[in-house]
N, C-alpha and C positions, 0 to 999 in steps of 0.2 A: 511617466514612462513605465512604472511598475504595473499599470493596468493593461499593458500590451501582453497578450498571450503568446508565448514563444511558439515557433512553428512546429516543434516536436509535439507539443500538446495539441495544437490545432489539427495536426494530421493523424493523431492517434485513432486507430480503429480496433474493433473487437478482435479481428484476425491478428493484429500485432500483440495483443495481450496473450492470446493462445500461443503464439510463437515464443514470447518472452517467459511465459509461466509454465507451459506444458498443459496438457489436457486436464489433468486432475486438479491442479491448483487454479487454473482459469475457470473451470466449471464451478468449483466450490466458491471462489471469489465472486463469480457472477451471481450465485444464489445468495450470498451474504449481502451483496449490494441490492438485489431485487427485494430482499426481505427487510430492507431498511435498517440494517445493522451498522451502517457507516455514518458517523456523525462528527461534529467538530472539525469540519473540513476547512482547509486554508490553502491558498496558493501564494507563493512568493517567487516570481520569475518562473523557472521551469520546475520548481520543487513544489509538490503538493503533499499535504499532511492531513491526517485524520485519525480517528479512533474507530476500530472495528470491535464492537461489543457483542460477543457471541454467547452471552449468558442465556441459558435455556435452550441452546442449540447443541446437537450432538457433534462435537468437534473431532471425534475420532474418525470421521469420514476421510480426513486427510492423514495419511500415515507418513510421518517423517522418515527420512533415510536413517540408517543406523548411526551416522555421524551426528544427526540432529538429536538423537535420544540422550546424548550426554550434555546437551546444551543447558545453560542456566535457564530455569523457568522464570517467566515474568512474575511480578509481585501478585498479579491477579490473573489466573489462567483463562479468564474470559474477556479480558480488557486489553486490547492490543494497539497501542499507539504505533503508527506506521508512517514512513516518509519515503516518497519516491521522487527521484529527479530524472527526468528524461532529457538527455543531451541531444539525442538523435534517435532515429528508428532502430539503430543498432548499438547504441551506447547509452547506458543508464546506470544508476546506482539506487539502492534501496536499503532501508533499515527497518526492522520490525522487532517488537518486543517479544515475539515468539521465539527468537533466537535461531531461526533457520540459518543453516550454513550452506544452503543450496546456491548454485549459480543461477538458478531460475527463481522467479518471483514466488513467494509463499502465497497462500490463499488470501491473506490479509492485504498484501500489496496489490494483488489482483482485484480484490474488492474495491480498494481505493481508486484504481484506474477505471473500473467499470462505473463507479460513482461519478467520476469525472466525465465519462462519456454520456451518462444519463442526465446529469445536472451540473454542468460546468459553472453556472451562475451561483450555485450554492457554496462555492469555494470562496470564502471571504479573503480579502487582501490582508496584508500584514497590518497589525495594530501596534503602534509604539507604546500605547498605554497599558496593554494587557500582556500577560505572560501566558501564552498558549501551551498547555502541557503536551499537545500533540506535535509541537514543532521540534521537540528533542526527545524522541523515544529512547528508552533505556535499552540499548541493544548490544549484541555481541557481534553483529554481522552487518557489513556494508559490502555489497557485491557489485562489481562492474563487469560488463560483458562487451566485447568489441563486436 
């Protein structure tokens, strides 16, 4: 039953990502995905996880809000484990090691969603014998929007 893709993920479109993330985050996330910076992708039910590795990329293109500047930085400023769970087209949660406190998706979460759109078969199912580091990002934020 775990192999059945939930309808929220089946119906996801690029326009939805723009709506959920905003223009700046969605555009940067799309570029991260197109550049092959998303790896270690997994899906379990409606939750997708992965790592966005932006080493060698100018990450200052995305300017966090003033409330984000006080966030705890991840252990590696270029390595962002991220988790997104789509409950419906208007309800979701996400967590990212960038520490974003925004109510919209950060560029890393957007990149993960674009990766899902481009290559859904690359998202491996859960493995009981391995401990995937992307499945539990060290984050300070999980946001839900109605």
